[in-house]
C-alpha positions, 0 to 999 in steps of 0.5 A: 500499499502506499502511505499518506503524504503530509504536506505544508502549503506556502502561499506566497505574496510578494514575497511573503508567505500569506494565509486567508480565508476563502481565498481573500482577507490575506495576512502575512505570516512569514519568510518562505525559505526558512519556512520551507526550510524548517519544514523539511526538517520536521519531517514533511513528505513534500513541499508546494511553493505557490505564488498566489499573486503572480497570475492576477498581477502578469509577473512570473513565479519569482524564481530567485525565491524558488531557487533559494528555497529547494537549496534549503529542502530535502524532500520533494518541492513543487513550485506553481503560481504564474506558469503560463508556458512550457518556457515558465516550467523550464524555468521552475525546473531548472530553478529546482522545482521537483514539480511544476503546478499549473492552474489558470494557464491550464484551463486556458490553454489544456496543451499546454498540459501536453506540451509540459508532459511530453517534454519533461514526463507527467511526473513533473506536471501537477494540475492545480484545480479550484473548485467552488460548488454552485447549484449544477455541481462544483466549477472550476475556479482560476485567477486565484480563486477569484475568476468562475470559468463555468468548467463542471470540475470532474469534467475537467480532472478528466480532461487534465489528466488525459492531457497528461497530468502526473497528480492533480492538487484539489483546493476547495475554495468553499472550505479554504481557510476556514478550519472545518475540515476537508471537503470531504464529498468533492475530493471523493468525487475527484479521485473516483474521477482520475486515476492519477494521485489527489492531494486534498487541500482546503479546510484543515484544522485539526491532525484529526482532519488530516486522519478523516480524508486519509480513512474516509476518501481515497486521497493520496494526500492531503495538505494544510498551511494555517495550523502549521504556520501559526504552529497550532499543530506540528507535522510530527503531531499529525502523523502521530495522529494518523499513525495511532488511527490506522493510517499507513503514514510515512515515519512518525516519530516517537510516540 
């Protein structure tokens, strides 16, 4: 059985780690390079770095921060934000990213997924999907969760997989930052729609929420931001809680 992964996510705006609720009301939390290094040492299975303002502000992801972060971490490192072309993907991988996440540009041009997968391999391509519930189902949101594409999220993840995505990073806009738990219904619906690994994101407020999403859905990994950034809970506490309740997790340290 493949073990479940615990992933801290660093949302970065203007060089600082930030966090908000439902993708708004952002507050600064710290330096991304230092925080990434701490998480790597603390037992994170992977780290995700998202420049959340890159698409809206029309600029490239901050390559210098990516380079510095890649030098400090010793676990797989995914970078996204403002990825619009194969050249962007190339620069991020050359800067030290193991995988590159794409969202808005992939929705606008699904062929970008195929081009990246063909050139670098599907294992390097993560399609980030920000989904919000509407009366007719979940829609894909773009531009940092601010624009409704009108595209059905379940159909979109299938298309992303067909184009060559190696992983889906799924964020529920409805639960993001709320800390009441992951959107289990959305998460399982997406997992059942694709064969590639899915990372659950949005809504984690406690170690129990990790345990819940792992035991009630078939998700491969789950991430959180606030609970780690604000030192509410540690990565080891999350791993120990999951391991104690039968979740197959990576080394959780001493109990």
